C-alpha positions as CSV (number, residue, x, y, z in Angstrom):
1,X,125.7,93.3,93.3
2,X,122.8,91.0,93.2
3,X,120.4,91.1,90.2
4,X,117.4,90.2,92.3
5,X,115.3,93.0,93.7
6,X,114.2,93.6,97.3
7,X,110.8,92.2,98.3
8,X,108.9,94.6,100.5
9,X,106.8,91.7,101.7
10,X,109.5,89.5,103.2
11,X,108.9,88.5,106.8
12,X,111.5,90.9,108.2
13,X,110.0,93.9,106.4
14,X,106.7,92.9,107.9
15,X,108.3,92.7,111.4
16,X,109.8,96.2,110.8
17,X,106.3,97.6,109.9
18,X,104.8,95.9,113.0
19,X,102.6,93.6,111.0
20,X,104.2,90.5,112.6
21,X,105.1,90.5,116.4
22,X,108.6,90.0,117.6
23,X,110.6,90.0,120.8
24,X,112.6,93.2,120.2
25,X,115.6,93.7,122.4
26,X,117.1,96.8,120.8
27,X,116.1,99.5,118.3
28,X,117.5,102.8,117.1
29,X,116.9,105.0,114.1
30,X,118.8,102.6,111.8
31,X,118.7,99.1,113.2
32,X,116.6,96.6,115.1
33,X,117.5,93.4,117.0
34,X,115.0,90.7,118.0
35,X,114.9,87.1,119.1
36,X,115.1,84.4,116.4
37,X,111.8,82.5,116.7
38,X,113.6,79.3,115.6
39,X,116.8,79.6,117.7
40,X,119.8,77.4,117.2
41,X,120.7,78.1,120.8
42,X,119.1,79.9,123.7
43,X,119.8,83.7,123.2
44,X,119.9,83.6,119.4
45,X,119.3,87.1,118.2
46,X,118.8,88.6,114.7
47,X,120.2,92.1,114.0
48,X,119.1,93.9,110.8
49,X,119.1,97.4,109.3
50,X,115.8,99.1,108.8
51,X,116.9,100.2,105.4
52,X,115.8,97.7,102.7
53,X,118.7,95.7,101.6
54,X,118.4,92.2,100.1
55,X,121.7,91.2,101.7
56,X,125.4,92.3,102.1
57,X,125.9,92.3,98.4
58,X,123.5,95.2,97.7
59,X,123.6,97.1,101.1
60,X,124.7,100.7,101.3
61,X,128.1,100.8,103.0
62,X,126.8,103.4,105.5
63,X,124.0,101.1,106.5
64,X,126.5,98.3,106.9
65,X,128.7,100.4,109.1
66,X,125.8,101.3,111.4
67,X,124.5,97.8,111.5
68,X,127.8,96.1,112.4
69,X,128.2,98.4,115.4
70,X,124.9,97.1,116.7
71,X,125.9,93.5,116.0
72,X,129.0,94.1,118.3
73,X,126.8,95.6,121.0
74,X,124.3,92.8,120.9
75,X,127.1,90.1,120.7
76,X,128.6,91.5,124.0
77,X,125.2,91.6,125.7
78,X,124.3,88.0,124.5
79,X,127.7,86.7,125.7
80,X,127.2,88.2,129.2
81,X,123.5,87.4,129.5
82,X,124.0,83.7,128.7
83,X,127.4,83.4,130.3
84,X,128.6,82.0,126.9
85,X,132.2,80.9,126.1
86,X,131.9,82.7,122.8
87,X,129.5,84.2,120.2
88,X,128.9,83.0,116.7
89,X,128.0,85.8,114.2
90,X,127.0,84.8,110.7
91,X,125.3,86.3,107.7
92,X,124.1,84.6,104.5
93,X,124.0,86.0,101.0
94,X,121.7,84.4,98.3
95,X,120.1,80.9,98.4
96,X,123.3,79.1,97.5
97,X,124.9,80.4,100.7
98,X,121.8,79.5,102.8
99,X,119.9,82.8,102.8
100,X,116.1,82.1,103.2
101,X,114.9,85.6,104.2
102,X,115.9,88.3,101.8
103,X,116.4,91.2,104.1
104,X,120.0,91.8,105.3
105,X,120.4,90.3,108.8
106,X,123.1,89.0,111.1
107,X,122.6,86.0,113.4
108,X,124.2,86.4,116.9
109,X,124.3,83.1,118.7
110,X,125.9,82.4,122.1
111,X,128.2,79.3,122.0
112,X,129.6,76.9,124.5
113,X,132.6,74.6,124.4
114,X,131.5,71.1,123.4
115,X,127.9,72.1,122.6
116,X,126.7,71.9,119.0
117,X,124.3,74.3,117.5
118,X,120.7,73.0,117.0
119,X,119.6,73.0,113.3
120,X,117.3,75.7,112.1
121,X,114.5,73.2,112.2
122,X,111.4,75.2,111.5
123,X,110.1,74.5,115.1
124,X,109.2,77.8,116.8
125,X,110.3,78.4,120.3
126,X,107.7,79.1,123.0
127,X,106.9,82.8,123.3
128,X,107.4,82.8,127.1
129,X,110.9,81.4,126.6
130,X,111.7,84.0,123.9
131,X,110.4,86.8,126.2
132,X,112.5,85.6,129.1
133,X,115.6,85.4,126.9
134,X,114.9,88.9,125.6
135,X,114.7,90.3,129.1
136,X,118.0,88.7,130.0
137,X,119.7,90.3,127.1
138,X,118.1,93.7,127.6
139,X,119.3,93.7,131.2
140,X,122.9,93.6,129.8
141,X,122.3,96.5,127.3
């Protein structure tokens, strides 16, 4: 387990509370999925549990089980919506591993043969593009 505590003011907690807008594509009682505002490829989605967990290391196993089922559902929808060759699913734990937002989340990114991922540059995608991508994915759910 991690020794750091969960920060209720992280950006994903604010999104969950509706304090920051997001392009939501899926939500149930336990999880939410929305478009990454700095996508590494068109169709990049984030899936996270609603329960506060800093990351995989401190998450309740029941929460993990429910979340990974949604990750699979979203991965299938993303692959279909973007006619991708594959889907990259990744998850980071603690700063040394690349975690920058400390609420458990999974990246679901469509992949194509011979096409590199864009870096997580800090450049936000246009809202109209994110909305269009969200609609494409929701049509596959």
